[in-house]
N, C-alpha and C positions, 0 to 999 in steps of 0.2 A: 270709135267715131267721136267727133267733138261736136259742140253746139252748133258751129257754123255749117259743118257738113250736114248735120241733121236738118237744119233750117233750109239749106239749099236743096235738100232732097224733097223736103215737104212743102216748100213754097209754092211751086207750081200747082199742087193740088189744092192748097188752101185758097189760092188766088181764084182758081176755077170754081171752086165750091161757093165762094162768096158771090160770084156772078151767076152760076147755075147751080143753085141748091140742089135740084133735081138729080144732078150728076154725082152727088155724094151718096145717093141711096143705092146701095149694092146688095143684091140678094146672094147670101152665101148658101151653099147647098151641101148637105151630107146625105149619103145613101148607104143603106145596108142591105145585105142579102142573107135571107134566113138560111142557116145551114143545118147540119145534121143535129139530131138531138135537140137540145135547148141552147142554140147559139145563133148568132147573127154577126156576119163579118162586115166591117166598116172600113172603107177606103179613106185614109187620113191624108192622102196626097203624097206621103212619102212611104208608107207601108200599109199593108192590110193587116187590120187588127181584128181578131175574133173574139167577140164578147160572149160571155156565158153567165151562168149562175155563180154568184158569190159562194164560197164554201159554207157560210152560215145559212144558205138556202138549199144545200145539196150539191153545189158545184165541186168539181175536182181541184179547182185552183189553177188549172192550165189555161183557162181563158180569161181574158181581161174582164173585170166587173165594171159595168157602166157607171156605178156610183163612183168607183175610183177614177174613171176616165173624166167624170164631171169635175172631180177635185183636181185632177191633173190639168184640166183645161183652165181651171181658176188659177193654179199656181203658174201655169205657163203665160197666161194673160197678164196677171199681176206682175210677174218678173219683167216681162217685155215692157210693160207700161212704166214700172219703176225705173228701168234703165233708160227709157225715152225721156221720162220727166227729169231724172237726174242729169242726163246729158244736156237737156235744154236749159236747166237751171245752172249748169256748170258745177254741180255737186259731184265730187269724186267719190265713187264707190269702188273700192279696190276689188272686193269680191263679196259674195253674200249668198244666202240660201232663202228660199221661200217655202214655208211649211204650211200645209193645209190639212186640217183634221176636221172630220165630220161625224156626227153621231146618228146612227140609224137603229131603229128598233124593227127587227126583221119579223116581229109578230104581225105587223101591219101588212107588209108585202106578201107574207104567207097566209093571210087571212085567219090567223090564229085568234086574233083579238080585234074585233071590229072598232074598238076605241083607240087602238094603237095607230099612230100616224104611218102613213105610207110616205117615205121620202126622208130627207135629212131634217132633223129637229134643230141641230146647231152645227155651225161651220165656223171654224176658227182659222184665220189667216194671219201669219206671223212672218216678218222679215227679220232675218238675222244678218246684219250688214257689218262689214269692215269698212269704215269710213272715217274721215276727219270732220264730217259735218257736226255743227252744233245742234243743240236740242231744237231751236227755232227751225233750222234748215230741215232736220229730220221730220218735224211736225208738217212743215210744208210739203216735203216729199211724200209723206204718207197721205196727206189730204188729197194732193193732186193725183196720186196714184189711184186712190179710191175713185176719185171724180171721173177719170179717163179710162178706167179699166173696163172693157166691154163686158167680160163675163161676170165681174163683181156687180156692175150696175144691172145687168139683166137678172141676176139672182136676186138682187135687192129690190128691183121694181119689175116683177114678173109680168112679161107681156102676155096677152091672150094667145092661146094656141089653138089653131083650127085643126081638128083631127078628122080624117075621112078614110073610108075603106073602098077599094075598087077590087073588082075580080077580073081575071083575064078570061077571054073567050074560051069555052070548052072546059072550064073548071066547075 
């Protein structure tokens, strides 16, 4: 896809959202179904993924770890965003990889140490690109990728999360 094709594709959406800002607000939904043992199956839209315990918490490694899935979501979103930004700016990226690493201290999630954090303490996002872009173009590409990557921005500026529990009749 080139910049003109991308602009033509996105132009009607941008025009509409300028006139009808409320039309730009979309609720995305994810749903999981509790499975056997300690697992939860999540529909990704393309496949059913069974998530379970990480091997560092007693899992057998056969089920996906939700922490890995979070990092994978960041890698996917950052990669798509980088491609969209590079296309829009006319920066040729021949190929590249997106690397995301995150540090967890499982003492927190296992309740071994109440002082240990639950969740990632550090996340590193790195792009290895094959491109003819100069340093200034690369800096712009990274800055705009950070600016427009939904998952990156969500992790950076954590929104409030409303948690509730409901029970089914007869349970």
